[in-house]
C-alpha positions, 0 to 999 in steps of 0.5 A: 192710661197713666197720667204722670208721664204727661203731667211731667211733659206739660210742667216741662213744657210749660216752664222749660227754663229751670231745667234748662239752667239745670242742664246748662250747668251740669257736666257733659249732657243731661238725658230728659227721660219725658223727651226721649232725648238729650237736652242740648242747652248750651249756646255753644253745643247748640251751635255745633250741632246745628253746623254738623248736620253730617253728624246730626241729622235733621230727619225725625226733627218733628217726630210727634211727642204722642203717637195718633192712635190706630183709628185717628191715622186710619183717618189721615189715610185719607187725607194727602200729606205724609212726605218729607218736608223741609225741616226734617231732610238733609243734604241736597234733597233739603236743598231742593225743597228749601229753594222755592220757600227761599225765593217766595219769603226772599227780601223782595217778596217781604217787602212787598207785602209789608204794606198789606200786612200793615193794612191788616195789622191796623184793620184788626186793632181798628176792630177791638178798639171799635168793640170797646166802650170808648176810647176814654172809657177804655177796653179789653181785648183777648189778644191772642183771637182778636189778633195774634192768630189772625195777623200771621194767617192773612200775611202767610195766606196772601204770599201763598196765594190763598183766598182770605176766605179759606185762611181761617180754615187753614190756620184752624187745620194748622193748629189742630195738627200740632194738637194730633202730634204733641198733645195727649188726646182722647182716642175719640178727640185725635178721630176728630183733629184727624178729620180737621186736618184731613179737611185743611190737606183736602183745601191745599190740594185743590190749590195745588191742582189749580196752580198746576193748570193755571200759574200765578206769581205765588209761592203755591205755583212756585212750590208746584213747580218744584216737584214737576219736571221740566217736561211735564209740558205745558200744565194740562196733564193733571198732578200726579197723586204723588205730586198732589201727596208732595205739594201737599206736605210742603204747604202745610208745613210752610202754612203751619211754621209761617203762621203758629210760630209768628203768633206764638212770638206776637203773644209772647212779645207784648206779654213780656213788654207789659210784665215789664211796664218801665220796658213798656213805657220806654218802647212808646216814649221811643218807638226807635227802639222796636226792632232791638224790642222784637230781638230780645223778645225773641231770644227772651221767650223763644217760640221755637224752644228747639227742634230734634236731631239724631246722631248719624254715627256715634259721637262725642258732644259736650264731652258725652259720649252717644251712640248712632241714633241718639236722639237729641233735643236742641234748645234754642230757647235754653242757648238763648238764655245762657249766660256765656253768650248773653249776659244777665240772660234771664233780665227782659232788656230791650236796652241790652247791647244786641248779640246774634241769638238762636231763636229763628235757628242757624245754619243750612236750617236756618228759618227762611221766614224770619224777616218776615216775622220780624216784619209783623212784630215790628208793625204790631208793636208800631200799632199798639204802642203808638194808638193804646200806650195805656196798654196793661195786662188784664189783672183778673185773667192769670196768663199761663203758656201752652204746653209744648216746645214747638210754638210756646205762646200764651193760651190766652192774652187778656188786656186792657186800657 
């Protein structure tokens, strides 16, 4: 197999910002072969696409970068899911699928989970500080594995209603699903990944059936209720196979969005603050700036770099004529570095005057979990700035970014204090 296309895709995904800059400066839109899509990179153009859902459909928003091998697809056939999810549909169906998620991530529900999130954030920091030789001797932590990949899964798991014992397996399954769809893997590894994904789906199917018979005050119950008709009775009848597939699809999508994106945001936020020691020191001295730091970090290195859209009819965008069926990559990360909206866009500056960015999307498909993500970042920065003001990047460990446009984050983040 020719590895060069994958090498070029890795290069683009590892650092897309130079590509974005060229696309913003070019006349019209730029077609990017590595993405097999027209790149929408200017803030005004991104906003226009997001507001014109009738012309730019979300169907195929999560189209795989790499199609799994038939053997891996056969393994996936033994699982659940495969039904349309909220990010990939439009119109009335989108509103129907989004409704229970909006309810489950309402301001009241988010406020109710914040004390638990604060408790878990403190406990995770306790754990890696207790493992250090002593406060005055300093210590070391790989933040992604010790903290960033744990807190968001525990928090969204709490909202959904997962037993804490099941959270690690579900988080692992989320990462494996992302690998299968967005990374080139040897066939034997694809099969192994598919098995992990199916194992996670069976866990979620168990929750679907349990909540149908014994409803609780959690988001899993709300999603189960949303796929069953009011005349389905009191829950004594079993969910149909199609209903189980639908619930698992929603849960899988929600959980992946709920933990991978926030994990990525935690990683990039801490990385860029520590790469700019003056900003870190300012934040430690003036913790009231934490909310502004969260917004600047989300703008500067957006976790969800963008989504795909498909033209529903012949349209003209930025002077470029697009046929029906044209594929677009709508780059939130590129829009957030557009100097026409964000002066000095390549400068990381937590003191900049806030201007609404697109890190959490816009319009009908705006991220319903944005407030939950912000709260977890806020808690993280409160913990780290107050307890570890001497935190710094471990110089002996180079930081590389995961090659992905879906959840951009450091592969690992070694810190010392």
